[in-house]
C-alpha positions in Angstrom: 167.2 206.2 -46.5 170.4 205.9 -48.6 172.5 205.4 -45.5 170.2 202.7 -44.2 170.4 200.9 -47.7 174.2 201.2 -47.7 174.4 199.8 -44.2 172.1 197.0 -45.2 174.1 196.2 -48.3 177.3 196.2 -46.1 175.6 193.9 -43.6 174.6 191.6 -46.4 178.0 191.4 -47.9 179.6 190.7 -44.6 177.1 187.9 -44.0 177.9 186.5 -47.4 181.6 186.6 -46.7 181.2 184.9 -43.3 179.0 182.3 -44.8 181.5 181.6 -47.6 184.3 181.4 -45.0 182.3 178.9 -42.8 181.4 176.8 -46.0 185.2 176.7 -46.8 186.1 175.6 -43.4 183.4 172.9 -43.3 184.6 171.7 -46.7 188.1 171.4 -45.4 187.0 169.6 -42.3 185.1 167.1 -44.5 188.1 166.6 -46.6 190.3 166.1 -43.5 187.8 163.7 -42.0 187.8 161.7 -45.2 191.6 161.8 -45.5 191.8 160.6 -41.8 189.4 157.7 -42.6 191.5 156.7 -45.6 194.7 156.7 -43.6 193.1 154.6 -40.9 192.1 152.0 -43.5 195.5 152.0 -45.1 197.2 151.6 -41.6 194.9 148.6 -40.9 195.9 147.0 -44.2 199.5 147.5 -43.6 199.2 146.1 -40.1 197.5 143.0 -41.4 200.1 142.5 -44.0 202.9 142.8 -41.5 201.1 140.4 -39.2 200.7 137.8 -41.9 204.4 138.2 -42.9 205.4 137.8 -39.2 203.4 134.5 -39.0 205.0 133.3 -42.2 208.6 134.1 -41.0 208.1 132.8 -37.5 209.8 129.3 -37.3 207.2 126.7 -37.6 209.2 124.5 -35.3 208.4 126.9 -32.4 204.6 126.6 -33.3 204.5 122.7 -33.2 202.2 121.1 -30.6 200.9 117.6 -30.4 197.2 117.6 -31.2 196.5 113.9 -31.1 198.9 112.0 -28.8 200.0 108.5 -29.9 200.7 105.6 -27.5 202.6 103.5 -30.0 206.2 102.8 -28.9 209.0 104.2 -31.0 210.9 101.1 -30.3 208.3 98.9 -32.0 208.4 100.9 -35.3 210.5 100.0 -38.3 212.9 102.6 -39.6 215.9 104.7 -38.5 216.5 107.4 -36.0 215.0 110.0 -38.0 211.8 108.4 -39.3 210.0 105.2 -38.6 206.8 103.6 -39.9 204.0 103.2 -37.4 201.9 100.1 -38.1 199.1 101.4 -35.8 198.2 104.4 -38.0 200.0 103.3 -41.1 202.0 106.6 -41.1 205.6 107.7 -41.1 206.6 109.3 -37.7 209.4 111.8 -37.9 211.8 112.5 -35.0 212.5 116.2 -35.0 215.0 115.8 -32.2 217.2 113.6 -34.5 217.2 116.3 -37.2 218.8 119.7 -37.4 216.4 122.7 -36.9 216.5 123.7 -40.6 215.6 120.0 -41.6 212.7 119.9 -39.4 211.6 123.3 -40.5 211.8 122.3 -44.3 209.8 119.1 -43.4 207.0 121.2 -41.8 206.9 123.6 -44.6 206.6 120.7 -47.1 204.0 118.7 -45.3 202.4 121.1 -42.7 199.9 119.6 -40.2 199.7 116.3 -42.0 202.8 115.1 -40.2 203.1 112.6 -37.3 206.1 113.4 -35.2 207.9 112.9 -32.0 210.3 115.3 -30.3 211.9 116.0 -26.9 210.2 119.1 -25.6 211.9 121.1 -22.8 209.9 122.4 -19.8 210.0 125.9 -21.3 208.2 124.6 -24.5 211.2 124.6 -26.9 212.0 121.5 -28.9 215.4 119.9 -28.7 217.1 119.4 -32.1 220.3 117.7 -33.3 222.1 120.9 -33.8 221.1 122.4 -30.5 224.1 123.3 -28.4 223.0 121.0 -25.6 222.1 118.2 -28.0 225.6 118.5 -29.6 227.4 118.4 -26.3 225.2 115.4 -25.2 226.0 113.5 -28.5 229.8 114.2 -28.1 229.6 112.9 -24.5 227.9 109.7 -25.7 230.6 109.2 -28.3 233.4 109.8 -25.7 231.8 107.3 -23.4 231.3 104.7 -26.1 235.0 105.1 -26.9 235.7 104.6 -23.2 233.7 101.3 -23.2 235.6 100.1 -26.1 238.9 101.0 -24.5 238.0 99.3 -21.2 236.8 96.2 -23.1 240.1 96.0 -25.1 242.0 96.4 -21.8 240.1 93.7 -20.1 240.7 91.4 -23.1 244.4 92.1 -23.0 244.7 91.4 -19.3 242.8 88.1 -19.8 245.2 87.3 -22.6 248.2 88.1 -20.4 246.8 86.0 -17.6 246.4 83.1 -19.9 250.0 83.5 -21.3 251.6 84.0 -17.9 249.6 82.0 -15.3 252.5 81.6 -13.0 252.9 85.4 -12.3 249.5 85.8 -10.9 247.4 83.8 -8.7 243.8 82.6 -9.7 242.4 85.0 -7.1 244.2 88.0 -8.7 243.1 86.9 -12.2 239.5 86.8 -11.1 239.8 90.1 -9.4 241.0 91.7 -12.7 238.2 90.2 -14.7 235.7 91.4 -12.0 237.2 95.0 -12.0 237.1 95.2 -15.8 233.5 93.9 -15.9 232.5 96.5 -13.3 234.2 99.3 -15.1 232.5 98.2 -18.4 229.2 98.0 -16.7 229.6 101.5 -15.1 230.6 103.1 -18.5 227.7 101.5 -20.3 225.3 102.7 -17.7 226.7 106.2 -18.0 225.8 106.2 -21.7 222.2 105.2 -21.2 221.5 106.8 -17.8 219.3 110.1 -18.3 221.4 112.9 -17.0 220.1 115.1 -14.3 220.8 118.7 -14.9 219.9 120.7 -11.7 221.6 123.9 -13.0 219.8 123.6 -16.4 216.1 123.5 -15.8 215.3 123.9 -19.5 216.5 120.3 -20.0 213.6 118.9 -17.9 210.8 117.9 -20.1 209.8 114.8 -22.0 209.1 113.1 -25.4 206.0 114.1 -27.2 204.6 111.9 -30.1 201.5 112.0 -32.2 199.7 114.1 -34.9 200.8 117.8 -34.9 199.2 121.2 -35.1 200.7 124.6 -35.6 199.8 127.3 -33.2 198.7 130.5 -34.8 200.4 132.7 -32.2 
């Protein structure tokens, strides 16, 4: 009988130990599960913070779109190359393409979506600004062509003056030809300034002017 009691006590003690061990494992599992859930929530919070920070640092200019297009003509508005007053909506319309990127960015941060704007948007969706490499080259080209027009005009005037001072050294036909050649050269140079430049090797140049009330894309 004593042997049976001893065996029963041993069995009881073993069961108690096993139960205690399982309770400990289950407790650790619950703790690990709770720890895992807490880490998941923290990860979500950090991800949201990073996403908001990314949106704040993303250049606003790259998120601009025209939400309400405007049919008013820029040429009919009063102002300068950067900003003009639109009589139709009684608002100031800003030309982002006449500004540096940082100037347009500062304007957007100050006024947000209350702005009316116009800009040249390339086919790839990017906005041309005054400090864009392509825009700078185009502006330099226009200045050089303007200087060429001035030089040709001065040359034509000099030739005309020389013709007046020395009529015996050239015939009336030659004088008319000089004036005609000068006028054609001046016309061609002026057309070169105002003519839109085709850029077959730079497809990003293809696009158009957009104008109206703006919105900022969230993505």
